[in-house]
N, CA, C and O atoms as CSV, one atom per row, in Angstrom:
chain,resi,resn,atom,element,x,y,z
A,1,MET,N,N,1.691,6.038,19.856
A,1,MET,CA,C,2.904,5.420,20.437
A,1,MET,C,C,2.622,4.731,21.750
A,1,MET,O,O,3.518,4.136,22.349
A,2,ASP,N,N,1.292,4.811,22.235
A,2,ASP,CA,C,0.995,4.115,23.393
A,2,ASP,C,C,0.621,2.616,23.153
A,2,ASP,O,O,0.354,1.903,24.120
A,3,ILE,N,N,0.599,2.167,21.972
A,3,ILE,CA,C,0.337,0.774,21.686
A,3,ILE,C,C,1.558,-0.012,21.991
A,3,ILE,O,O,2.648,0.316,21.522
A,4,PRO,N,N,1.396,-1.096,22.808
A,4,PRO,CA,C,2.577,-1.928,23.227
A,4,PRO,C,C,3.385,-2.372,21.937
A,4,PRO,O,O,2.828,-2.881,20.965
A,5,GLY,N,N,4.676,-2.147,22.011
A,5,GLY,CA,C,5.598,-2.613,20.949
A,5,GLY,C,C,5.754,-1.571,19.822
A,5,GLY,O,O,6.569,-1.767,18.921
A,6,ALA,N,N,5.000,-0.492,19.862
A,6,ALA,CA,C,5.149,0.555,18.806
A,6,ALA,C,C,6.534,1.220,18.972
A,6,ALA,O,O,6.909,1.651,20.062
A,7,ARG,N,N,7.259,1.284,17.875
A,7,ARG,CA,C,8.607,2.018,17.950
A,7,ARG,C,C,8.663,3.301,17.186
A,7,ARG,O,O,9.343,4.241,17.600
A,8,SER,N,N,7.965,3.368,16.075
A,8,SER,CA,C,7.889,4.583,15.397
A,8,SER,C,C,6.549,4.650,14.576
A,8,SER,O,O,5.925,3.631,14.279
A,9,VAL,N,N,6.143,5.942,14.225
A,9,VAL,CA,C,4.905,6.095,13.499
A,9,VAL,C,C,5.073,7.257,12.590
A,9,VAL,O,O,5.685,8.253,12.977
A,10,THR,N,N,4.536,7.176,11.347
A,10,THR,CA,C,4.537,8.171,10.351
A,10,THR,C,C,3.180,8.316,9.805
A,10,THR,O,O,2.600,7.334,9.343
A,11,LEU,N,N,2.620,9.525,9.832
A,11,LEU,CA,C,1.402,9.832,9.075
A,11,LEU,C,C,1.766,10.346,7.674
A,11,LEU,O,O,2.475,11.343,7.540
A,12,VAL,N,N,1.296,9.685,6.672
A,12,VAL,CA,C,1.729,9.898,5.301
A,12,VAL,C,C,0.543,10.443,4.404
A,12,VAL,O,O,-0.594,9.988,4.532
A,13,ASP,N,N,0.830,11.366,3.555
A,13,ASP,CA,C,-0.056,11.874,2.555
A,13,ASP,C,C,0.189,10.951,1.321
A,13,ASP,O,O,1.201,11.048,0.626
A,14,GLY,N,N,-0.799,10.057,1.099
A,14,GLY,CA,C,-0.638,9.027,0.028
A,14,GLY,C,C,-0.596,9.637,-1.347
A,14,GLY,O,O,-0.082,8.983,-2.254
A,15,ALA,N,N,-1.122,10.905,-1.596
A,15,ALA,CA,C,-1.142,11.491,-2.822
A,15,ALA,C,C,0.256,11.969,-3.244
A,15,ALA,O,O,0.665,11.806,-4.394
A,16,SER,N,N,0.994,12.578,-2.259
A,16,SER,CA,C,2.264,13.143,-2.544
A,16,SER,C,C,3.447,12.256,-2.047
A,16,SER,O,O,4.587,12.424,-2.482
A,17,GLY,N,N,3.151,11.352,-1.165
A,17,GLY,CA,C,4.248,10.520,-0.606
A,17,GLY,C,C,5.022,11.295,0.479
A,17,GLY,O,O,6.125,10.876,0.829
A,18,LEU,N,N,4.521,12.349,0.997
A,18,LEU,CA,C,5.213,13.139,1.990
A,18,LEU,C,C,4.740,12.838,3.369
A,18,LEU,O,O,3.560,12.567,3.589
A,19,ALA,N,N,5.701,12.885,4.354
A,19,ALA,CA,C,5.329,12.692,5.739
A,19,ALA,C,C,4.679,13.947,6.267
A,19,ALA,O,O,5.175,15.052,6.047
A,20,ILE,N,N,3.528,13.775,6.988
A,20,ILE,CA,C,2.817,14.846,7.524
A,20,ILE,C,C,3.288,15.006,9.001
A,20,ILE,O,O,3.514,16.119,9.477
A,21,ALA,N,N,3.419,13.910,9.669
A,21,ALA,CA,C,3.809,13.981,11.082
A,21,ALA,C,C,4.559,12.608,11.433
A,21,ALA,O,O,4.347,11.576,10.796
A,22,ALA,N,N,5.380,12.686,12.416
A,22,ALA,CA,C,6.119,11.431,12.779
A,22,ALA,C,C,6.538,11.572,14.250
A,22,ALA,O,O,6.724,12.649,14.818
A,23,ALA,N,N,6.670,10.297,14.823
A,23,ALA,CA,C,7.071,10.205,16.267
A,23,ALA,C,C,7.912,8.973,16.330
A,23,ALA,O,O,7.802,8.062,15.509
A,24,GLY,N,N,8.774,8.969,17.350
A,24,GLY,CA,C,9.600,7.768,17.645
A,24,GLY,C,C,10.887,7.846,16.680
A,24,GLY,O,O,10.975,8.607,15.717
A,25,PRO,N,N,11.836,6.964,17.084
A,25,PRO,CA,C,13.091,6.820,16.312
A,25,PRO,C,C,12.865,6.177,14.927
A,25,PRO,O,O,12.215,5.134,14.850
A,26,HIS,N,N,13.369,6.752,13.860
A,26,HIS,CA,C,13.174,6.175,12.553
A,26,HIS,C,C,14.431,5.361,12.081
A,26,HIS,O,O,14.407,4.771,11.001
A,27,GLY,N,N,15.481,5.337,12.866
A,27,GLY,CA,C,16.633,4.456,12.563
A,27,GLY,C,C,17.224,4.556,11.261
A,27,GLY,O,O,17.813,5.580,10.914
A,28,ILE,N,N,17.094,3.483,10.468
A,28,ILE,CA,C,17.738,3.348,9.162
A,28,ILE,C,C,17.423,4.463,8.204
A,28,ILE,O,O,18.322,4.981,7.542
A,29,VAL,N,N,16.124,4.857,8.110
A,29,VAL,CA,C,15.707,5.946,7.198
A,29,VAL,C,C,14.900,6.950,8.031
A,29,VAL,O,O,14.278,6.601,9.035
A,30,ASP,N,N,14.934,8.201,7.579
A,30,ASP,CA,C,14.130,9.205,8.271
A,30,ASP,C,C,12.679,9.103,7.850
A,30,ASP,O,O,12.317,8.289,7.000
A,31,GLU,N,N,11.841,9.953,8.467
A,31,GLU,CA,C,10.412,9.844,8.149
A,31,GLU,C,C,10.038,10.215,6.757
A,31,GLU,O,O,8.996,9.769,6.278
A,32,HIS,N,N,10.816,10.996,6.080
A,32,HIS,CA,C,10.529,11.446,4.741
A,32,HIS,C,C,10.837,10.250,3.679
A,32,HIS,O,O,10.118,10.013,2.708
A,33,GLU,N,N,11.947,9.578,3.997
A,33,GLU,CA,C,12.277,8.344,3.127
A,33,GLU,C,C,11.270,7.199,3.447
A,33,GLU,O,O,10.849,6.443,2.572
A,34,ASP,N,N,10.911,7.120,4.757
A,34,ASP,CA,C,9.853,6.183,5.192
A,34,ASP,C,C,8.554,6.455,4.373
A,34,ASP,O,O,7.991,5.540,3.772
A,35,ALA,N,N,8.117,7.675,4.364
A,35,ALA,CA,C,6.880,8.084,3.689
A,35,ALA,C,C,6.908,7.712,2.191
A,35,ALA,O,O,5.986,7.085,1.669
A,36,ALA,N,N,8.030,8.136,1.506
A,36,ALA,CA,C,8.136,7.877,0.114
A,36,ALA,C,C,8.083,6.405,-0.179
A,36,ALA,O,O,7.328,5.964,-1.046
A,37,GLY,N,N,8.888,5.630,0.545
A,37,GLY,CA,C,8.957,4.205,0.287
A,37,GLY,C,C,7.630,3.429,0.597
A,37,GLY,O,O,7.228,2.569,-0.186
A,38,THR,N,N,7.002,3.720,1.669
A,38,THR,CA,C,5.781,3.037,2.049
A,38,THR,C,C,4.633,3.454,1.120
A,38,THR,O,O,3.721,2.664,0.876
A,39,THR,N,N,4.672,4.727,0.585
A,39,THR,CA,C,3.681,5.138,-0.408
A,39,THR,C,C,3.737,4.223,-1.609
A,39,THR,O,O,2.694,3.850,-2.147
A,40,GLU,N,N,4.930,3.850,-2.046
A,40,GLU,CA,C,5.111,2.953,-3.239
A,40,GLU,C,C,4.476,1.554,-2.899
A,40,GLU,O,O,3.885,0.911,-3.767
A,41,VAL,N,N,4.614,1.117,-1.645
A,41,VAL,CA,C,4.047,-0.221,-1.243
A,41,VAL,C,C,2.531,-0.108,-1.313
A,41,VAL,O,O,1.888,-1.015,-1.840
A,42,VAL,N,N,1.936,0.961,-0.808
A,42,VAL,CA,C,0.492,1.156,-0.800
A,42,VAL,C,C,0.028,1.277,-2.217
A,42,VAL,O,O,-0.990,0.678,-2.563
A,43,ARG,N,N,0.679,1.984,-3.031
A,43,ARG,CA,C,0.239,2.219,-4.435
A,43,ARG,C,C,0.306,0.827,-5.173
A,43,ARG,O,O,-0.573,0.508,-5.974
A,44,ALA,N,N,1.305,0.062,-4.900
A,44,ALA,CA,C,1.436,-1.274,-5.560
A,44,ALA,C,C,0.365,-2.142,-5.130
A,44,ALA,O,O,-0.196,-2.835,-5.979
A,45,ALA,N,N,-0.004,-2.196,-3.869
A,45,ALA,CA,C,-1.107,-3.055,-3.401
A,45,ALA,C,C,-2.391,-2.612,-3.942
A,45,ALA,O,O,-3.199,-3.447,-4.351
A,46,LEU,N,N,-2.655,-1.273,-3.977
A,46,LEU,CA,C,-3.929,-0.807,-4.500
A,46,LEU,C,C,-4.028,-0.989,-6.009
A,46,LEU,O,O,-5.133,-1.060,-6.547
A,47,GLY,N,N,-2.904,-1.065,-6.694
A,47,GLY,CA,C,-2.970,-1.206,-8.145
A,47,GLY,C,C,-2.953,-2.632,-8.583
A,47,GLY,O,O,-2.997,-2.909,-9.782
A,48,CYS,N,N,-2.890,-3.560,-7.644
A,48,CYS,CA,C,-2.870,-5.014,-7.964
A,48,CYS,C,C,-4.268,-5.538,-7.828
A,48,CYS,O,O,-4.799,-5.618,-6.720
A,49,THR,N,N,-4.870,-5.894,-8.927
A,49,THR,CA,C,-6.240,-6.392,-8.930
A,49,THR,C,C,-6.434,-7.592,-8.068
A,49,THR,O,O,-7.483,-7.733,-7.440
A,50,ALA,N,N,-5.384,-8.538,-8.005
A,50,ALA,CA,C,-5.514,-9.705,-7.249
A,50,ALA,C,C,-5.692,-9.333,-5.730
A,50,ALA,O,O,-6.400,-10.021,-4.995
A,51,LEU,N,N,-5.049,-8.267,-5.310
A,51,LEU,CA,C,-5.096,-7.854,-3.873
A,51,LEU,C,C,-6.274,-6.912,-3.599
A,51,LEU,O,O,-6.909,-7.004,-2.548
A,52,SER,N,N,-6.565,-6.016,-4.533
A,52,SER,CA,C,-7.579,-4.972,-4.206
A,52,SER,C,C,-8.932,-5.260,-4.717
A,52,SER,O,O,-9.889,-4.580,-4.347
A,53,GLY,N,N,-9.064,-6.281,-5.590
A,53,GLY,CA,C,-10.414,-6.547,-6.086
A,53,GLY,C,C,-11.092,-7.660,-5.230
A,53,GLY,O,O,-10.419,-8.529,-4.675
A,54,SER,N,N,-12.399,-7.603,-5.147
A,54,SER,CA,C,-13.163,-8.619,-4.428
A,54,SER,C,C,-14.574,-8.610,-4.939
A,54,SER,O,O,-15.036,-7.658,-5.567
A,55,ARG,N,N,-15.245,-9.700,-4.650
A,55,ARG,CA,C,-16.605,-9.786,-5.066
A,55,ARG,C,C,-17.565,-8.834,-4.280
A,55,ARG,O,O,-18.594,-8.384,-4.784
A,56,ASP,N,N,-17.163,-8.568,-3.042
A,56,ASP,CA,C,-17.972,-7.726,-2.178
A,56,ASP,C,C,-17.601,-6.196,-2.293
A,56,ASP,O,O,-18.123,-5.365,-1.550
A,57,ASN,N,N,-16.742,-5.887,-3.190
A,57,ASN,CA,C,-16.234,-4.523,-3.336
A,57,ASN,C,C,-15.577,-3.975,-2.050
A,57,ASN,O,O,-15.607,-2.767,-1.813
A,58,ASP,N,N,-14.973,-4.874,-1.208
A,58,ASP,CA,C,-14.215,-4.457,-0.116
A,58,ASP,C,C,-12.958,-3.697,-0.576
A,58,ASP,O,O,-12.381,-4.021,-1.614
A,59,GLU,N,N,-12.557,-2.731,0.166
A,59,GLU,CA,C,-11.329,-2.024,-0.134
A,59,GLU,C,C,-10.277,-2.428,0.855
A,59,GLU,O,O,-10.559,-2.778,2.001
A,60,ILE,N,N,-8.986,-2.367,0.356
A,60,ILE,CA,C,-7.874,-2.571,1.261
A,60,ILE,C,C,-7.879,-1.497,2.367
A,60,ILE,O,O,-8.000,-0.301,2.100
A,61,SER,N,N,-7.751,-1.949,3.561
A,61,SER,CA,C,-7.722,-0.997,4.727
A,61,SER,C,C,-6.427,-1.071,5.425
A,61,SER,O,O,-6.009,-0.076,6.016
A,62,GLU,N,N,-5.714,-2.244,5.402
A,62,GLU,CA,C,-4.474,-2.388,6.057
A,62,GLU,C,C,-3.559,-3.265,5.233
A,62,GLU,O,O,-3.990,-4.158,4.503
A,63,ILE,N,N,-2.295,-2.978,5.377
A,63,ILE,CA,C,-1.229,-3.809,4.786
A,63,ILE,C,C,-0.289,-4.182,5.947
A,63,ILE,O,O,0.182,-3.295,6.659
A,64,VAL,N,N,-0.019,-5.439,6.138
A,64,VAL,CA,C,0.966,-5.921,7.157
A,64,VAL,C,C,2.175,-6.418,6.525
A,64,VAL,O,O,2.113,-7.241,5.612
A,65,VAL,N,N,3.282,-5.955,6.973
A,65,VAL,CA,C,4.583,-6.482,6.513
A,65,VAL,C,C,5.308,-7.066,7.736
A,65,VAL,O,O,5.573,-6.359,8.708
A,66,CYS,N,N,5.619,-8.347,7.670
A,66,CYS,CA,C,6.268,-9.025,8.759
A,66,CYS,C,C,7.712,-9.276,8.505
A,66,CYS,O,O,8.097,-9.584,7.377
A,67,ARG,N,N,8.499,-9.158,9.481
A,67,ARG,CA,C,9.934,-9.440,9.462
A,67,ARG,C,C,10.328,-10.223,10.674
A,67,ARG,O,O,9.529,-10.248,11.610
A,68,PRO,N,N,11.470,-10.869,10.772
A,68,PRO,CA,C,11.788,-11.700,11.905
A,68,PRO,C,C,11.788,-10.951,13.246
A,68,PRO,O,O,11.499,-11.556,14.279
A,69,SER,N,N,12.094,-9.690,13.253
A,69,SER,CA,C,12.253,-8.942,14.545
A,69,SER,C,C,11.030,-8.006,14.809
A,69,SER,O,O,11.053,-7.232,15.766
A,70,GLY,N,N,10.023,-8.073,14.010
A,70,GLY,CA,C,8.861,-7.191,14.208
A,70,GLY,C,C,7.972,-7.191,12.990
A,70,GLY,O,O,8.064,-8.061,12.124
A,71,PHE,N,N,7.088,-6.171,12.943
A,71,PHE,CA,C,6.139,-6.048,11.854
A,71,PHE,C,C,5.782,-4.578,11.657
A,71,PHE,O,O,5.949,-3.753,12.554
A,72,HIS,N,N,5.269,-4.264,10.417
A,72,HIS,CA,C,4.852,-2.921,10.079
A,72,HIS,C,C,3.369,-2.986,9.727
A,72,HIS,O,O,2.926,-3.908,9.041
A,73,LEU,N,N,2.623,-2.026,10.189
A,73,LEU,CA,C,1.208,-1.881,9.858
A,73,LEU,C,C,1.083,-0.566,9.021
A,73,LEU,O,O,1.473,0.515,9.461
A,74,LEU,N,N,0.551,-0.714,7.868
A,74,LEU,CA,C,0.195,0.416,7.024
A,74,LEU,C,C,-1.328,0.487,7.007
A,74,LEU,O,O,-1.984,-0.337,6.370
A,75,HIS,N,N,-1.880,1.451,7.694
A,75,HIS,CA,C,-3.335,1.586,7.848
A,75,HIS,C,C,-3.821,2.760,7.038
A,75,HIS,O,O,-3.442,3.901,7.302
A,76,LEU,N,N,-4.728,2.474,5.970
A,76,LEU,CA,C,-5.285,3.530,5.167
A,76,LEU,C,C,-6.374,4.213,5.885
A,76,LEU,O,O,-7.218,3.552,6.491
A,77,VAL,N,N,-6.407,5.584,5.850
A,77,VAL,CA,C,-7.309,6.340,6.748
A,77,VAL,C,C,-8.580,6.666,6.117
A,77,VAL,O,O,-9.608,6.424,6.750
A,78,ASP,N,N,-8.655,7.215,4.883
A,78,ASP,CA,C,-9.916,7.722,4.369
A,78,ASP,C,C,-9.952,7.881,2.884
A,78,ASP,O,O,-8.922,8.158,2.270
A,79,GLY,N,N,-11.096,7.716,2.289
A,79,GLY,CA,C,-11.362,8.110,0.892
A,79,GLY,C,C,-10.569,7.329,-0.193
A,79,GLY,O,O,-9.895,6.336,0.079
A,80,ASP,N,N,-10.696,7.845,-1.436
A,80,ASP,CA,C,-9.862,7.201,-2.454
A,80,ASP,C,C,-8.481,7.647,-2.381
A,80,ASP,O,O,-8.193,8.630,-1.699
A,81,PHE,N,N,-7.518,6.932,-3.099
A,81,PHE,CA,C,-6.100,7.068,-2.831
A,81,PHE,C,C,-5.556,8.420,-3.129
A,81,PHE,O,O,-4.583,8.834,-2.499
A,82,ASP,N,N,-6.152,9.161,-4.093
A,82,ASP,CA,C,-5.588,10.446,-4.468
A,82,ASP,C,C,-5.547,11.383,-3.294
A,82,ASP,O,O,-4.702,12.279,-3.289
A,83,GLY,N,N,-6.397,11.247,-2.297
A,83,GLY,CA,C,-6.354,12.105,-1.154
A,83,GLY,C,C,-6.215,11.351,0.120
A,83,GLY,O,O,-6.399,11.908,1.202
A,84,ARG,N,N,-5.908,10.150,0.021
A,84,ARG,CA,C,-5.912,9.224,1.198
A,84,ARG,C,C,-4.617,9.441,2.040
A,84,ARG,O,O,-3.508,9.583,1.525
A,85,LEU,N,N,-4.849,9.452,3.335
A,85,LEU,CA,C,-3.803,9.394,4.284
A,85,LEU,C,C,-3.626,8.031,4.761
A,85,LEU,O,O,-4.585,7.260,4.800
A,86,PHE,N,N,-2.368,7.662,5.155
A,86,PHE,CA,C,-2.157,6.353,5.848
A,86,PHE,C,C,-1.226,6.520,6.896
A,86,PHE,O,O,-0.412,7.443,6.890
A,87,MET,N,N,-1.306,5.632,7.848
A,87,MET,CA,C,-0.411,5.560,9.007
A,87,MET,C,C,0.508,4.425,8.926
A,87,MET,O,O,0.045,3.299,8.746
A,88,HIS,N,N,1.804,4.621,9.045
A,88,HIS,CA,C,2.827,3.554,9.084
A,88,HIS,C,C,3.354,3.434,10.465
A,88,HIS,O,O,4.009,4.342,10.977
A,89,VAL,N,N,3.069,2.295,11.089
A,89,VAL,CA,C,3.584,2.058,12.445
A,89,VAL,C,C,4.528,0.882,12.472
A,89,VAL,O,O,4.173,-0.197,11.997
A,90,VAL,N,N,5.688,1.049,12.997
A,90,VAL,CA,C,6.621,-0.004,13.144
A,90,VAL,C,C,6.553,-0.627,14.524
A,90,VAL,O,O,6.573,0.118,15.504
A,91,PHE,N,N,6.470,-1.978,14.675
A,91,PHE,CA,C,6.366,-2.611,15.913
A,91,PHE,C,C,7.513,-3.560,16.125
A,91,PHE,O,O,8.011,-4.166,15.176
A,92,ASP,N,N,7.948,-3.699,17.403
A,92,ASP,CA,C,8.942,-4.614,17.859
A,92,ASP,C,C,8.227,-5.985,17.968
A,92,ASP,O,O,7.084,-6.081,18.417
A,93,GLY,N,N,8.934,-7.009,17.548
A,93,GLY,CA,C,8.344,-8.294,17.612
A,93,GLY,C,C,8.276,-8.904,19.027
A,93,GLY,O,O,7.357,-9.671,19.315
A,94,ASP,N,N,9.225,-8.578,19.904
A,94,ASP,CA,C,9.195,-9.026,21.244
A,94,ASP,C,C,8.070,-8.490,22.167
A,94,ASP,O,O,7.568,-9.188,23.048
A,95,THR,N,N,7.713,-7.250,21.921
A,95,THR,CA,C,6.795,-6.627,22.805
A,95,THR,C,C,5.434,-6.308,22.100
A,95,THR,O,O,4.449,-5.969,22.756
A,96,GLY,N,N,5.418,-6.426,20.772
A,96,GLY,CA,C,4.227,-6.093,20.046
A,96,GLY,C,C,3.379,-7.376,19.817
A,96,GLY,O,O,3.883,-8.499,19.806
A,97,ASN,N,N,2.083,-7.135,19.639
A,97,ASN,CA,C,1.187,-8.270,19.391
A,97,ASN,C,C,0.338,-7.722,18.140
A,97,ASN,O,O,-0.314,-6.680,18.196
A,98,LEU,N,N,0.418,-8.502,17.068
A,98,LEU,CA,C,-0.264,-8.067,15.756
A,98,LEU,C,C,-1.723,-7.831,15.961
A,98,LEU,O,O,-2.221,-6.783,15.551
A,99,GLY,N,N,-2.461,-8.761,16.584
A,99,GLY,CA,C,-3.883,-8.596,16.742
A,99,GLY,C,C,-4.251,-7.417,17.575
A,99,GLY,O,O,-5.144,-6.659,17.198
A,100,MET,N,N,-3.594,-7.223,18.707
A,100,MET,CA,C,-3.865,-6.169,19.624
A,100,MET,C,C,-3.476,-4.839,18.937
A,100,MET,O,O,-4.189,-3.843,19.057
A,101,ALA,N,N,-2.342,-4.839,18.219
A,101,ALA,CA,C,-1.891,-3.588,17.532
A,101,ALA,C,C,-2.901,-3.162,16.533
A,101,ALA,O,O,-3.221,-1.974,16.495
A,102,ARG,N,N,-3.435,-4.023,15.719
A,102,ARG,CA,C,-4.421,-3.725,14.761
A,102,ARG,C,C,-5.703,-3.145,15.453
A,102,ARG,O,O,-6.232,-2.132,14.997
A,103,TYR,N,N,-6.181,-3.766,16.510
A,103,TYR,CA,C,-7.309,-3.276,17.209
A,103,TYR,C,C,-7.096,-1.908,17.800
A,103,TYR,O,O,-7.916,-1.015,17.584
A,104,GLN,N,N,-6.021,-1.711,18.539
A,104,GLN,CA,C,-5.746,-0.468,19.091
A,104,GLN,C,C,-5.444,0.651,18.077
A,104,GLN,O,O,-5.838,1.795,18.302
A,105,LEU,N,N,-4.783,0.355,17.014
A,105,LEU,CA,C,-4.607,1.405,15.934
A,105,LEU,C,C,-5.879,1.818,15.311
A,105,LEU,O,O,-6.055,3.003,15.028
A,106,ARG,N,N,-6.790,0.913,15.075
A,106,ARG,CA,C,-8.107,1.200,14.568
A,106,ARG,C,C,-8.910,2.088,15.511
A,106,ARG,O,O,-9.567,3.043,15.097
A,107,SER,N,N,-8.830,1.724,16.847
A,107,SER,CA,C,-9.512,2.584,17.821
A,107,SER,C,C,-8.936,3.975,17.887
A,107,SER,O,O,-9.664,4.961,17.999
A,108,ALA,N,N,-7.612,4.048,17.816
A,108,ALA,CA,C,-7.031,5.473,17.905
A,108,ALA,C,C,-7.325,6.237,16.704
A,108,ALA,O,O,-7.496,7.452,16.809
A,109,LEU,N,N,-7.408,5.613,15.477
A,109,LEU,CA,C,-7.792,6.306,14.282
A,109,LEU,C,C,-9.273,6.778,14.304
A,109,LEU,O,O,-9.626,7.873,13.865
A,110,ASP,N,N,-10.102,5.862,14.849
A,110,ASP,CA,C,-11.495,6.277,15.006
A,110,ASP,C,C,-11.666,7.490,15.905
A,110,ASP,O,O,-12.482,8.371,15.637
A,111,GLU,N,N,-10.924,7.520,16.921
A,111,GLU,CA,C,-10.918,8.762,17.803
A,111,GLU,C,C,-10.501,10.017,17.065
A,111,GLU,O,O,-11.128,11.065,17.216
A,112,LEU,N,N,-9.453,9.921,16.273
A,112,LEU,CA,C,-8.867,11.028,15.554
A,112,LEU,C,C,-9.868,11.491,14.370
A,112,LEU,O,O,-9.999,12.677,14.067
A,113,THR,N,N,-10.506,10.519,13.780
A,113,THR,CA,C,-11.337,10.888,12.598
A,113,THR,C,C,-12.791,10.871,12.887
A,113,THR,O,O,-13.603,11.005,11.972
A,114,GLY,N,N,-13.159,10.710,14.140
A,114,GLY,CA,C,-14.652,10.719,14.508
A,114,GLY,C,C,-15.296,9.511,13.940
A,114,GLY,O,O,-16.484,9.596,13.627
A,115,GLY,N,N,-14.634,8.355,13.762
A,115,GLY,CA,C,-15.323,7.207,13.206
A,115,GLY,C,C,-15.259,7.145,11.678
A,115,GLY,O,O,-15.780,6.194,11.096
A,116,GLN,N,N,-14.636,8.131,11.002
A,116,GLN,CA,C,-14.542,8.222,9.558
A,116,GLN,C,C,-13.280,7.678,8.987
A,116,GLN,O,O,-12.564,8.422,8.317
A,117,ARG,N,N,-12.938,6.387,9.210
A,117,ARG,CA,C,-11.684,5.887,8.666
A,117,ARG,C,C,-11.842,5.723,7.287
A,117,ARG,O,O,-10.907,5.306,6.603
């Protein structure tokens, strides 16, 4: 929540779609609805060959959803999707900066995971 523009954050278990932890106001939906909905977005992206396939065998590590008043970062944390955690952070468009948010979120997750994103 120290990243400029961050409004709310949810740590999600991608296998079950359940919220593990949350901070900040969740407004329209609570953290459990947030977790269930964003899990479907992550599953759809990972299941789409056009998005998840590449010649270099790169994996999806982030999904960015933009809206007129801000943006959402869905950052996948570790391993294959059956056990994968991901972080959903909602940012305000007026005070958030997408590039800086991505950089700072990756740094924070590296600290939490010991560099094992």
